[in-house]
PyMOL CGO cylinders between C-alpha atoms (Angstrom):
from pymol import cmd
from pymol.cgo import CYLINDER

trace = [
    CYLINDER, -3.41, 18.97, 8.46, -2.23, 15.76, 6.52, 0.3, 1, 1, 1, 1, 1, 1,
    CYLINDER, -2.23, 15.76, 6.52, 1.71, 15.97, 6.86, 0.3, 1, 1, 1, 1, 1, 1,
    CYLINDER, 1.71, 15.97, 6.86, 2.34, 12.36, 6.88, 0.3, 1, 1, 1, 1, 1, 1,
    CYLINDER, 2.34, 12.36, 6.88, 0.68, 11.75, 3.81, 0.3, 1, 1, 1, 1, 1, 1,
    CYLINDER, 0.68, 11.75, 3.81, 2.63, 14.71, 1.94, 0.3, 1, 1, 1, 1, 1, 1,
    CYLINDER, 2.63, 14.71, 1.94, 5.93, 13.21, 3.61, 0.3, 1, 1, 1, 1, 1, 1,
    CYLINDER, 5.93, 13.21, 3.61, 4.80, 9.58, 2.32, 0.3, 1, 1, 1, 1, 1, 1,
    CYLINDER, 4.80, 9.58, 2.32, 4.21, 10.94, -1.29, 0.3, 1, 1, 1, 1, 1, 1,
    CYLINDER, 4.21, 10.94, -1.29, 7.61, 12.85, -1.21, 0.3, 1, 1, 1, 1, 1, 1,
    CYLINDER, 7.61, 12.85, -1.21, 9.37, 9.73, 0.02, 0.3, 1, 1, 1, 1, 1, 1,
    CYLINDER, 9.37, 9.73, 0.02, 7.62, 7.79, -3.23, 0.3, 1, 1, 1, 1, 1, 1,
    CYLINDER, 7.62, 7.79, -3.23, 8.47, 10.35, -5.77, 0.3, 1, 1, 1, 1, 1, 1,
    CYLINDER, 8.47, 10.35, -5.77, 11.79, 10.83, -4.66, 0.3, 1, 1, 1, 1, 1, 1,
    CYLINDER, 11.79, 10.83, -4.66, 12.78, 7.01, -4.52, 0.3, 1, 1, 1, 1, 1, 1,
    CYLINDER, 12.78, 7.01, -4.52, 10.88, 7.15, -7.92, 0.3, 1, 1, 1, 1, 1, 1,
    CYLINDER, 10.88, 7.15, -7.92, 12.89, 9.75, -9.31, 0.3, 1, 1, 1, 1, 1, 1,
    CYLINDER, 12.89, 9.75, -9.31, 16.22, 8.08, -8.15, 0.3, 1, 1, 1, 1, 1, 1,
    CYLINDER, 16.22, 8.08, -8.15, 15.26, 4.84, -9.96, 0.3, 1, 1, 1, 1, 1, 1,
    CYLINDER, 15.26, 4.84, -9.96, 14.47, 6.69, -13.37, 0.3, 1, 1, 1, 1, 1, 1,
    CYLINDER, 14.47, 6.69, -13.37, 17.62, 8.32, -13.28, 0.3, 1, 1, 1, 1, 1, 1,
    CYLINDER, 17.62, 8.32, -13.28, 19.59, 5.27, -12.76, 0.3, 1, 1, 1, 1, 1, 1,
    CYLINDER, 19.59, 5.27, -12.76, 20.85, 3.41, -15.83, 0.3, 1, 1, 1, 1, 1, 1,
    CYLINDER, 20.85, 3.41, -15.83, 19.63, 0.25, -14.55, 0.3, 1, 1, 1, 1, 1, 1,
    CYLINDER, 19.63, 0.25, -14.55, 16.02, 0.38, -13.18, 0.3, 1, 1, 1, 1, 1, 1,
    CYLINDER, 16.02, 0.38, -13.18, 15.92, -2.97, -11.96, 0.3, 1, 1, 1, 1, 1, 1,
    CYLINDER, 15.92, -2.97, -11.96, 19.03, -2.96, -9.96, 0.3, 1, 1, 1, 1, 1, 1,
    CYLINDER, 19.03, -2.96, -9.96, 18.27, 0.41, -8.37, 0.3, 1, 1, 1, 1, 1, 1,
    CYLINDER, 18.27, 0.41, -8.37, 14.87, -0.77, -7.19, 0.3, 1, 1, 1, 1, 1, 1,
    CYLINDER, 14.87, -0.77, -7.19, 16.59, -3.60, -5.73, 0.3, 1, 1, 1, 1, 1, 1,
    CYLINDER, 16.59, -3.60, -5.73, 19.01, -1.22, -4.10, 0.3, 1, 1, 1, 1, 1, 1,
    CYLINDER, 19.01, -1.22, -4.10, 16.26, 1.14, -2.88, 0.3, 1, 1, 1, 1, 1, 1,
    CYLINDER, 16.26, 1.14, -2.88, 14.13, -1.37, -1.32, 0.3, 1, 1, 1, 1, 1, 1,
    CYLINDER, 14.13, -1.37, -1.32, 12.43, -3.61, -3.63, 0.3, 1, 1, 1, 1, 1, 1,
    CYLINDER, 12.43, -3.61, -3.63, 10.67, -6.54, -2.03, 0.3, 1, 1, 1, 1, 1, 1,
    CYLINDER, 10.67, -6.54, -2.03, 12.76, -9.22, -3.92, 0.3, 1, 1, 1, 1, 1, 1,
    CYLINDER, 12.76, -9.22, -3.92, 12.04, -12.98, -1.91, 0.3, 1, 1, 1, 1, 1, 1,
    CYLINDER, 12.04, -12.98, -1.91, 15.83, -13.99, -2.43, 0.3, 1, 1, 1, 1, 1, 1,
    CYLINDER, 15.83, -13.99, -2.43, 17.17, -10.94, -0.54, 0.3, 1, 1, 1, 1, 1, 1,
    CYLINDER, 17.17, -10.94, -0.54, 14.45, -10.99, 2.17, 0.3, 1, 1, 1, 1, 1, 1,
    CYLINDER, 14.45, -10.99, 2.17, 15.52, -14.87, 2.75, 0.3, 1, 1, 1, 1, 1, 1,
    CYLINDER, 15.52, -14.87, 2.75, 18.94, -13.95, 3.06, 0.3, 1, 1, 1, 1, 1, 1,
    CYLINDER, 18.94, -13.95, 3.06, 17.89, -11.75, 6.09, 0.3, 1, 1, 1, 1, 1, 1,
    CYLINDER, 17.89, -11.75, 6.09, 17.04, -8.35, 4.39, 0.3, 1, 1, 1, 1, 1, 1,
    CYLINDER, 17.04, -8.35, 4.39, 13.75, -8.36, 6.36, 0.3, 1, 1, 1, 1, 1, 1,
    CYLINDER, 13.75, -8.36, 6.36, 13.77, -4.56, 6.06, 0.3, 1, 1, 1, 1, 1, 1,
    CYLINDER, 13.77, -4.56, 6.06, 12.34, -4.97, 2.32, 0.3, 1, 1, 1, 1, 1, 1,
    CYLINDER, 12.34, -4.97, 2.32, 9.17, -5.75, 4.08, 0.3, 1, 1, 1, 1, 1, 1,
    CYLINDER, 9.17, -5.75, 4.08, 8.46, -1.99, 4.87, 0.3, 1, 1, 1, 1, 1, 1,
    CYLINDER, 8.46, -1.99, 4.87, 10.77, -0.03, 2.38, 0.3, 1, 1, 1, 1, 1, 1,
    CYLINDER, 10.77, -0.03, 2.38, 9.13, -2.06, -0.72, 0.3, 1, 1, 1, 1, 1, 1,
    CYLINDER, 9.13, -2.06, -0.72, 6.00, -0.13, -0.10, 0.3, 1, 1, 1, 1, 1, 1,
    CYLINDER, 6.00, -0.13, -0.10, 7.83, 3.36, -0.86, 0.3, 1, 1, 1, 1, 1, 1,
    CYLINDER, 7.83, 3.36, -0.86, 9.58, 1.95, -3.83, 0.3, 1, 1, 1, 1, 1, 1,
    CYLINDER, 9.58, 1.95, -3.83, 7.82, 2.66, -7.53, 0.3, 1, 1, 1, 1, 1, 1,
    CYLINDER, 7.82, 2.66, -7.53, 9.65, 2.03, -11.04, 0.3, 1, 1, 1, 1, 1, 1,
    CYLINDER, 9.65, 2.03, -11.04, 7.57, 3.31, -13.43, 0.3, 1, 1, 1, 1, 1, 1,
    CYLINDER, 7.57, 3.31, -13.43, 5.67, 6.82, -13.40, 0.3, 1, 1, 1, 1, 1, 1,
    CYLINDER, 5.67, 6.82, -13.40, 2.14, 5.59, -14.12, 0.3, 1, 1, 1, 1, 1, 1,
    CYLINDER, 2.14, 5.59, -14.12, 2.36, 3.60, -11.07, 0.3, 1, 1, 1, 1, 1, 1,
    CYLINDER, 2.36, 3.60, -11.07, 3.57, 5.98, -8.99, 0.3, 1, 1, 1, 1, 1, 1,
    CYLINDER, 3.57, 5.98, -8.99, 0.88, 8.72, -10.12, 0.3, 1, 1, 1, 1, 1, 1,
    CYLINDER, 0.88, 8.72, -10.12, -1.85, 5.88, -9.55, 0.3, 1, 1, 1, 1, 1, 1,
    CYLINDER, -1.85, 5.88, -9.55, -0.97, 5.17, -5.99, 0.3, 1, 1, 1, 1, 1, 1,
    CYLINDER, -0.97, 5.17, -5.99, 0.07, 8.71, -5.30, 0.3, 1, 1, 1, 1, 1, 1,
    CYLINDER, 0.07, 8.71, -5.30, -3.48, 9.82, -6.46, 0.3, 1, 1, 1, 1, 1, 1,
    CYLINDER, -3.48, 9.82, -6.46, -5.11, 7.17, -4.18, 0.3, 1, 1, 1, 1, 1, 1,
    CYLINDER, -5.11, 7.17, -4.18, -3.22, 8.04, -1.38, 0.3, 1, 1, 1, 1, 1, 1,
    CYLINDER, -3.22, 8.04, -1.38, -3.90, 11.95, -1.73, 0.3, 1, 1, 1, 1, 1, 1,
    CYLINDER, -3.90, 11.95, -1.73, -7.54, 11.11, -1.88, 0.3, 1, 1, 1, 1, 1, 1,
    CYLINDER, -7.54, 11.11, -1.88, -7.86, 9.20, 1.04, 0.3, 1, 1, 1, 1, 1, 1,
    CYLINDER, -7.86, 9.20, 1.04, -5.76, 12.09, 2.81, 0.3, 1, 1, 1, 1, 1, 1,
    CYLINDER, -5.76, 12.09, 2.81, -8.67, 12.76, 5.30, 0.3, 1, 1, 1, 1, 1, 1,
    CYLINDER, -8.67, 12.76, 5.30, -8.24, 9.59, 7.29, 0.3, 1, 1, 1, 1, 1, 1,
    CYLINDER, -8.24, 9.59, 7.29, -5.18, 10.92, 8.53, 0.3, 1, 1, 1, 1, 1, 1,
    CYLINDER, -5.18, 10.92, 8.53, -7.03, 13.96, 10.16, 0.3, 1, 1, 1, 1, 1, 1,
    CYLINDER, -7.03, 13.96, 10.16, -10.13, 11.32, 11.41, 0.3, 1, 1, 1, 1, 1, 1,
    CYLINDER, -10.13, 11.32, 11.41, -7.16, 8.56, 12.71, 0.3, 1, 1, 1, 1, 1, 1,
    CYLINDER, -7.16, 8.56, 12.71, -4.65, 11.31, 13.53, 0.3, 1, 1, 1, 1, 1, 1,
    CYLINDER, -4.65, 11.31, 13.53, -1.11, 11.18, 12.24, 0.3, 1, 1, 1, 1, 1, 1,
    CYLINDER, -1.11, 11.18, 12.24, 0.15, 8.32, 14.94, 0.3, 1, 1, 1, 1, 1, 1,
    CYLINDER, 0.15, 8.32, 14.94, -2.78, 5.58, 14.21, 0.3, 1, 1, 1, 1, 1, 1,
    CYLINDER, -2.78, 5.58, 14.21, -2.52, 6.73, 10.40, 0.3, 1, 1, 1, 1, 1, 1,
    CYLINDER, -2.52, 6.73, 10.40, 1.42, 5.90, 10.08, 0.3, 1, 1, 1, 1, 1, 1,
    CYLINDER, 1.42, 5.90, 10.08, 0.31, 2.81, 12.10, 0.3, 1, 1, 1, 1, 1, 1,
    CYLINDER, 0.31, 2.81, 12.10, -2.16, 1.50, 9.62, 0.3, 1, 1, 1, 1, 1, 1,
    CYLINDER, -2.16, 1.50, 9.62, -0.36, 2.45, 6.62, 0.3, 1, 1, 1, 1, 1, 1,
    CYLINDER, -0.36, 2.45, 6.62, 2.87, 0.61, 7.78, 0.3, 1, 1, 1, 1, 1, 1,
    CYLINDER, 2.87, 0.61, 7.78, 0.88, -2.46, 9.14, 0.3, 1, 1, 1, 1, 1, 1,
    CYLINDER, 0.88, -2.46, 9.14, -0.74, -2.94, 5.93, 0.3, 1, 1, 1, 1, 1, 1,
    CYLINDER, -0.74, -2.94, 5.93, 2.28, -2.39, 3.71, 0.3, 1, 1, 1, 1, 1, 1,
    CYLINDER, 2.28, -2.39, 3.71, 4.00, -5.17, 5.99, 0.3, 1, 1, 1, 1, 1, 1,
    CYLINDER, 4.00, -5.17, 5.99, 0.61, -6.97, 5.85, 0.3, 1, 1, 1, 1, 1, 1,
    CYLINDER, 0.61, -6.97, 5.85, 0.99, -6.90, 1.83, 0.3, 1, 1, 1, 1, 1, 1,
    CYLINDER, 0.99, -6.90, 1.83, 4.72, -7.56, 1.99, 0.3, 1, 1, 1, 1, 1, 1,
    CYLINDER, 4.72, -7.56, 1.99, 4.36, -10.62, 3.99, 0.3, 1, 1, 1, 1, 1, 1,
    CYLINDER, 4.36, -10.62, 3.99, 1.48, -12.42, 2.29, 0.3, 1, 1, 1, 1, 1, 1,
    CYLINDER, 1.48, -12.42, 2.29, 3.33, -11.55, -1.18, 0.3, 1, 1, 1, 1, 1, 1,
    CYLINDER, 3.33, -11.55, -1.18, 6.50, -12.89, 0.18, 0.3, 1, 1, 1, 1, 1, 1,
    CYLINDER, 6.50, -12.89, 0.18, 4.38, -16.20, 1.69, 0.3, 1, 1, 1, 1, 1, 1,
    CYLINDER, 4.38, -16.20, 1.69, 2.45, -16.36, -1.50, 0.3, 1, 1, 1, 1, 1, 1,
    CYLINDER, 2.45, -16.36, -1.50, 3.81, -14.73, -4.27, 0.3, 1, 1, 1, 1, 1, 1,
    CYLINDER, 3.81, -14.73, -4.27, 6.22, -15.79, -6.85, 0.3, 1, 1, 1, 1, 1, 1,
    CYLINDER, 6.22, -15.79, -6.85, 9.78, -16.87, -5.60, 0.3, 1, 1, 1, 1, 1, 1,
    CYLINDER, 9.78, -16.87, -5.60, 11.82, -14.27, -7.64, 0.3, 1, 1, 1, 1, 1, 1,
    CYLINDER, 11.82, -14.27, -7.64, 9.36, -11.45, -8.51, 0.3, 1, 1, 1, 1, 1, 1,
    CYLINDER, 9.36, -11.45, -8.51, 10.32, -7.94, -7.72, 0.3, 1, 1, 1, 1, 1, 1,
    CYLINDER, 10.32, -7.94, -7.72, 7.21, -6.30, -6.14, 0.3, 1, 1, 1, 1, 1, 1,
    CYLINDER, 7.21, -6.30, -6.14, 7.16, -2.66, -5.18, 0.3, 1, 1, 1, 1, 1, 1,
    CYLINDER, 7.16, -2.66, -5.18, 4.59, -0.17, -4.28, 0.3, 1, 1, 1, 1, 1, 1,
    CYLINDER, 4.59, -0.17, -4.28, 2.44, 1.24, -1.25, 0.3, 1, 1, 1, 1, 1, 1,
    CYLINDER, 2.44, 1.24, -1.25, -1.04, -0.32, -2.85, 0.3, 1, 1, 1, 1, 1, 1,
    CYLINDER, -1.04, -0.32, -2.85, -0.97, -2.56, 0.06, 0.3, 1, 1, 1, 1, 1, 1,
    CYLINDER, -0.97, -2.56, 0.06, -0.68, 0.10, 2.58, 0.3, 1, 1, 1, 1, 1, 1,
    CYLINDER, -0.68, 0.10, 2.58, -3.82, 2.14, 0.35, 0.3, 1, 1, 1, 1, 1, 1,
    CYLINDER, -3.82, 2.14, 0.35, -5.70, -1.13, 0.51, 0.3, 1, 1, 1, 1, 1, 1,
    CYLINDER, -5.70, -1.13, 0.51, -5.36, -1.16, 4.40, 0.3, 1, 1, 1, 1, 1, 1,
    CYLINDER, -5.36, -1.16, 4.40, -6.39, 2.46, 4.68, 0.3, 1, 1, 1, 1, 1, 1,
    CYLINDER, -6.39, 2.46, 4.68, -9.46, 1.48, 1.90, 0.3, 1, 1, 1, 1, 1, 1,
    CYLINDER, -9.46, 1.48, 1.90, -10.28, -1.33, 4.75, 0.3, 1, 1, 1, 1, 1, 1,
    CYLINDER, -10.28, -1.33, 4.75, -10.78, 1.44, 7.50, 0.3, 1, 1, 1, 1, 1, 1,
    CYLINDER, -10.78, 1.44, 7.50, -12.70, 3.54, 5.23, 0.3, 1, 1, 1, 1, 1, 1,
    CYLINDER, -12.70, 3.54, 5.23, -15.10, 0.77, 4.11, 0.3, 1, 1, 1, 1, 1, 1,
    CYLINDER, -15.10, 0.77, 4.11, -15.32, -0.22, 8.00, 0.3, 1, 1, 1, 1, 1, 1,
    CYLINDER, -15.32, -0.22, 8.00, -16.42, 3.47, 8.77, 0.3, 1, 1, 1, 1, 1, 1,
    CYLINDER, -16.42, 3.47, 8.77, -18.90, 3.31, 5.83, 0.3, 1, 1, 1, 1, 1, 1,
    CYLINDER, -18.90, 3.31, 5.83, -20.58, 0.37, 6.80, 0.3, 1, 1, 1, 1, 1, 1,
    CYLINDER, -20.58, 0.37, 6.80, -21.15, 2.18, 10.33, 0.3, 1, 1, 1, 1, 1, 1,
    CYLINDER, -21.15, 2.18, 10.33, -23.41, 4.71, 8.47, 0.3, 1, 1, 1, 1, 1, 1,
    CYLINDER, -23.41, 4.71, 8.47, -27.07, 3.14, 8.48, 0.3, 1, 1, 1, 1, 1, 1,
    CYLINDER, -27.07, 3.14, 8.48, -28.10, 4.47, 5.07, 0.3, 1, 1, 1, 1, 1, 1,
    CYLINDER, -28.10, 4.47, 5.07, -25.02, 3.29, 3.25, 0.3, 1, 1, 1, 1, 1, 1,
    CYLINDER, -25.02, 3.29, 3.25, -25.67, 0.04, 1.48, 0.3, 1, 1, 1, 1, 1, 1,
    CYLINDER, -25.67, 0.04, 1.48, -22.90, -2.73, 0.92, 0.3, 1, 1, 1, 1, 1, 1,
    CYLINDER, -22.90, -2.73, 0.92, -23.90, -2.30, -2.99, 0.3, 1, 1, 1, 1, 1, 1,
    CYLINDER, -23.90, -2.30, -2.99, -22.98, 1.54, -2.41, 0.3, 1, 1, 1, 1, 1, 1,
    CYLINDER, -22.98, 1.54, -2.41, -19.63, 0.28, -1.22, 0.3, 1, 1, 1, 1, 1, 1,
    CYLINDER, -19.63, 0.28, -1.22, -19.13, -2.02, -4.10, 0.3, 1, 1, 1, 1, 1, 1,
    CYLINDER, -19.13, -2.02, -4.10, -20.06, 0.43, -6.53, 0.3, 1, 1, 1, 1, 1, 1,
    CYLINDER, -20.06, 0.43, -6.53, -17.74, 3.13, -5.05, 0.3, 1, 1, 1, 1, 1, 1,
    CYLINDER, -17.74, 3.13, -5.05, -14.61, 0.60, -4.84, 0.3, 1, 1, 1, 1, 1, 1,
    CYLINDER, -14.61, 0.60, -4.84, -15.32, -1.29, -8.20, 0.3, 1, 1, 1, 1, 1, 1,
    CYLINDER, -15.32, -1.29, -8.20, -12.70, 0.43, -10.27, 0.3, 1, 1, 1, 1, 1, 1,
    CYLINDER, -12.70, 0.43, -10.27, -10.13, -0.64, -7.36, 0.3, 1, 1, 1, 1, 1, 1,
    CYLINDER, -10.13, -0.64, -7.36, -11.06, -4.05, -7.25, 0.3, 1, 1, 1, 1, 1, 1,
    CYLINDER, -11.06, -4.05, -7.25, -10.85, -4.29, -11.10, 0.3, 1, 1, 1, 1, 1, 1,
    CYLINDER, -10.85, -4.29, -11.10, -7.41, -3.15, -10.99, 0.3, 1, 1, 1, 1, 1, 1,
    CYLINDER, -7.41, -3.15, -10.99, -6.64, -6.61, -9.48, 0.3, 1, 1, 1, 1, 1, 1,
    CYLINDER, -6.64, -6.61, -9.48, -7.44, -8.40, -12.66, 0.3, 1, 1, 1, 1, 1, 1,
    CYLINDER, -7.44, -8.40, -12.66, -4.77, -6.46, -14.71, 0.3, 1, 1, 1, 1, 1, 1,
    CYLINDER, -4.77, -6.46, -14.71, -1.22, -7.97, -15.69, 0.3, 1, 1, 1, 1, 1, 1,
    CYLINDER, -1.22, -7.97, -15.69, 1.57, -7.09, -13.07, 0.3, 1, 1, 1, 1, 1, 1,
    CYLINDER, 1.57, -7.09, -13.07, -0.52, -6.19, -10.10, 0.3, 1, 1, 1, 1, 1, 1,
    CYLINDER, -0.52, -6.19, -10.10, 0.36, -7.82, -6.93, 0.3, 1, 1, 1, 1, 1, 1,
    CYLINDER, 0.36, -7.82, -6.93, -3.01, -9.29, -5.65, 0.3, 1, 1, 1, 1, 1, 1,
    CYLINDER, -3.01, -9.29, -5.65, -1.32, -10.86, -2.66, 0.3, 1, 1, 1, 1, 1, 1,
    CYLINDER, -1.32, -10.86, -2.66, 0.01, -7.21, -1.76, 0.3, 1, 1, 1, 1, 1, 1,
    CYLINDER, 0.01, -7.21, -1.76, -3.53, -5.96, -1.79, 0.3, 1, 1, 1, 1, 1, 1,
    CYLINDER, -3.53, -5.96, -1.79, -5.04, -8.58, 0.13, 0.3, 1, 1, 1, 1, 1, 1,
    CYLINDER, -5.04, -8.58, 0.13, -2.61, -8.60, 2.86, 0.3, 1, 1, 1, 1, 1, 1,
    CYLINDER, -2.61, -8.60, 2.86, -2.83, -4.64, 3.12, 0.3, 1, 1, 1, 1, 1, 1,
    CYLINDER, -2.83, -4.64, 3.12, -6.60, -4.96, 3.12, 0.3, 1, 1, 1, 1, 1, 1,
    CYLINDER, -6.60, -4.96, 3.12, -6.42, -7.57, 5.70, 0.3, 1, 1, 1, 1, 1, 1,
    CYLINDER, -6.42, -7.57, 5.70, -4.19, -5.59, 7.86, 0.3, 1, 1, 1, 1, 1, 1,
    CYLINDER, -4.19, -5.59, 7.86, -6.16, -2.90, 7.81, 0.3, 1, 1, 1, 1, 1, 1,
    CYLINDER, -6.16, -2.90, 7.81, -9.26, -5.07, 9.04, 0.3, 1, 1, 1, 1, 1, 1,
    CYLINDER, -9.26, -5.07, 9.04, -6.76, -5.96, 12.19, 0.3, 1, 1, 1, 1, 1, 1,
    CYLINDER, -6.76, -5.96, 12.19, -6.06, -2.39, 12.66, 0.3, 1, 1, 1, 1, 1, 1,
    CYLINDER, -6.06, -2.39, 12.66, -9.73, -1.61, 12.76, 0.3, 1, 1, 1, 1, 1, 1,
    CYLINDER, -9.73, -1.61, 12.76, -10.12, -3.95, 15.60, 0.3, 1, 1, 1, 1, 1, 1,
    CYLINDER, -10.12, -3.95, 15.60, -7.18, -2.93, 17.38, 0.3, 1, 1, 1, 1, 1, 1,
    CYLINDER, -7.18, -2.93, 17.38, -8.26, 0.80, 16.99, 0.3, 1, 1, 1, 1, 1, 1,
    CYLINDER, -8.26, 0.80, 16.99, -11.79, -0.13, 18.12, 0.3, 1, 1, 1, 1, 1, 1,
    CYLINDER, -11.79, -0.13, 18.12, -13.05, 1.22, 14.93, 0.3, 1, 1, 1, 1, 1, 1,
    CYLINDER, -13.05, 1.22, 14.93, -15.20, -2.26, 14.31, 0.3, 1, 1, 1, 1, 1, 1,
]
cmd.load_cgo(trace, "trace")
């Protein structure tokens, strides 16, 4: 059962609906918890996690929900509690790296840092299968990797989420 996955998807959809029914999407995304460095600097640290659930446009939401849905089996493999820990740690890791190394006044949203953390766990598991080659993994994830070269993509968020996923794999003894 992937109840956490579906709850996370529902939260993301609800927040996106709120933002898209607002007259000012930028203000609504800030109010909903977007990662906005000046707000974090003023003490609103909750944004480091909340921003993972905020999506401003429908395409971004659909891409991330689709990716999260396709990785839902990890909730069954890890168990809901460890799955949530990986997802939240990866969102936090992505946000922290973005806050530290990203653009100072950019608004950053989306759960892709969390998804990259789950991907890290998935890749670690694949590497443990003797007949899987690194080239197979690269080919499998190439479209996801190429996304990082599109405009307005938070590469820092993806990198931070991936690194947090690797750390969680160590903590859980998967590596």
